[in-house]
Phi, psi and omega in degrees: 000136178291160179296138175059029191307308187304311183296322176286329177285322187296319178293322183288328180295312177309321188284331188271336184284126184296337185242006173053054185279334195252039183297337180287356177258347191283159177225050173282184183242162177215142181262007181303142179307156167272112179203164175296143184262151174057037174080358175286163182236168177303150185310133172290155179306128181101339187072027178226155172267182181309332181271011177082002183274151170302130179263105178255141181261150173220143182281136178244082189275343183246356182072022179249012182269139183227111185298342182251009184292169188296315184297312183288334174293311182301309184303318177295325179286316187299320183251013177049060184221156169259158183225135175238152176241129172261113184267128181200136176298154181299324183289336182266353188298316183296323175294316174306308182307310181297324177291321179302306190291318182296334180262009175079014174259071181292127179286162179299318185207163164213169189235148169047056163292151176293173184283322168307320184290320181302311176302321176291330177289329177290318177300329186269001170059042184248358185247145179273154169291140179236104178292140189305314186295329178300309181300309180300319177295320190254353180220063182298316183290317181296321174296321172297325176295312182302313185293335178297331185244342180251352179090194190287341177239071189289353179261012180307314186288341179247006182273128175229135182038043175086358176238156180255133187236017181195157174259109186313147173237150184228150169251084200287336178271006171276348187285339176214029188289321185279133178219175182247127180246124171253142176294111185281332170302317177291323183304309182304315186301320184258015168086026170259128190274337183222158184294138179308128175246344180235165180305315183297320177288321168312312179293321171303316182298312184293322177301310177303319177304328183272326191257343193243025171049055185294345178265356169072015177268007176079015189233149168273080188226015178245158179239160175289318194199146173230180179194192171226132182270029182289330177210164182297309174308339178286341187270087162057052183302326191290331181282323172296312179307328180295340175256014182054046175227148184225088180306149169085354180230156172268126181236161178248139175221105176064037173087000184246128176282129180227163179239121184300334186286344180249005180281160178306318185302328179299328177289321183292321175300325183285335178286323178299309183304314180302318181291321171299321171302311179301324185269011173070022181279335187259139171295123187290357185258010177295341179291326182255351184298145173253179181291328175299315183292329174290320181290323178295328176278337168295314188280344178249030171058033180258349176223156186250351177218154179194149179264123175197190182288137185301327184295344178281348186262355176234164186306134170325312176283013176266345185211277194274340192086171180069177185279127178249183178301326183295311185295318177302309184286330178291332179292331182270334187217116180291333179265010177299148168190160176250145173260119187257131180232148172277003183133148179265148182288126172278192188300336183250018172087006182285147173194167184143171177221149178293137180240175177268139165295125180305328183280073186282337178211168183295316180126212185258132176245153185244144175296150185300336182297338181283351172297330183255012183218066179309315183304312182297311179307315177295329174304312180300313181300318186289323178295314182295320180294313189284322180287334183257342182226357172261113189306319175304310174282325179299314181298318176295316177292324188264333180237352177092212189267121183300135180092342183244305176256346175195166181213159162283125180278183184297333182264008167094009178249157176301137174226128172273148183267131185306147355278006181282009168278352169271120177318315185291328175288328181283325172299317178299328175277358177076027185257133167097135165088359183259132171250120177305325180266335191069015183210197171058044172284100176273102191289338172298318185284310187294326183288347174295348176264343181254337190254141177291142185305311184295351178249356184299323182286330175298311181292325172301307180297317187293316184292322190292345179271355181287148175271170189234059185261101186242163174286108181288350182249007180311311191279351182268146178287127174230080186306317176298318181298324177294329179294315196258350189306305182304311182301313181295316186297320180286327173294323172295313179303315179294316171304307186299324181289325183294313180296319178298310182285343181092002176300336179221131180298140175296342175297342180275001185303321179294321175293324177300313179298316181297316182290318178306312180298317185293334185277004184115358174305312177302322177289324176308304179290330170299313176298317178306314182297323180299314181298317177303308192293326189277338183251347184237343182264121186286000000 
């Protein structure tokens, strides 16, 4: 996994998608000033306008919200509400929120604080309780979405002393997003008839990719695989998975919480990687690669295997829309294809890759003033449910008026009607890309507008083969881990690079483990076990 991968990919998705459906997930930045948007003002006393309608506030983080757009107008009519937008750039959002709270001007709601920040807001007593029965009554589709990825008790991560103070948010495609792609056209070129299924078969393929001129240019200028050394999780997760270890995440084995980077299996994986590096199967620039360098090497035919998100390995119109790696390479080579794997099997038949816990942040919190305004709280719940999970309102906000600005085309995807096929015209009309909640992206639902009907099964089948090796403690507050995380991660990253490149002998692995523990790792593991026991053991 590349460092900050969710952030990088989420921003990239918005740029790639022709109709900008998923803007609520992105984490881009904006330099716009912090001010009320589109002529609206800060909420009037009592939260009502002069007509007595409840006034609901929404954050305008990307400058693309229009109070009189077709979708927002329909929303106001449906719920008999008035709407105001508070505009602030994404980079300045947290500062703006903290200033508002410090001044006593607590906003009605805010989105996606980290779990430590969530607990901080509770300590400050600025958040309202959101009763579970209220959520289930007014957000049934949202609750069903949560349960698909979090199980029967999706509120466990935001419940404190039996009460819920936030609406959980998910990045649902992170739970099984990472897979391993091999250049299938290269496999055929070097005489390999099937996708590698074991570590040994993978090594044979990478060796051929390096030595047998798979791109046919007569030069020895290709490598088996590359990666980025920006984070531990970026370093060849499938190789570690073949030994059933997952560096950088907490996993449970027989009731004990472990970290993959210090397990014996990690040493075995590093031995393989060192051999590959010594035999020139690994791109030597992996040490300095950034995410953009990795992408460039994939798209310029420099490597034959890569770990990345599965949707990059299939046509863009099968899932998110726009051009993916598959499309860009297919344009260059008609016989191109990816052979996609969830990971190759190790000596004991284990395989897999480290993934993201879907609960990457706590969710949406509401200001304490809504404790005394149940009607307004319910309105927010209804608006968030309708705008993110109801097709009719979702379409109005994202595409405008059906039959006038858009229709579903022959292939089952949204097609804008001229002049609205011009992005500038859509922007002038306030169409597309604004999410009232800024959260709650159900990709199974949203991609029905971006994926061609004939390709949807391909996306489902590809995703289904992914493993779900997630950090089981990611949503829980771990103060000791937070204190030592950066130091331990940087230490491990440097040690791993040295082990792979041979700057340090793997005979020193046990010394690395001992030092990791002495640097605070032992305290981290002790805390992790306690958190696990408190939350998972009956």
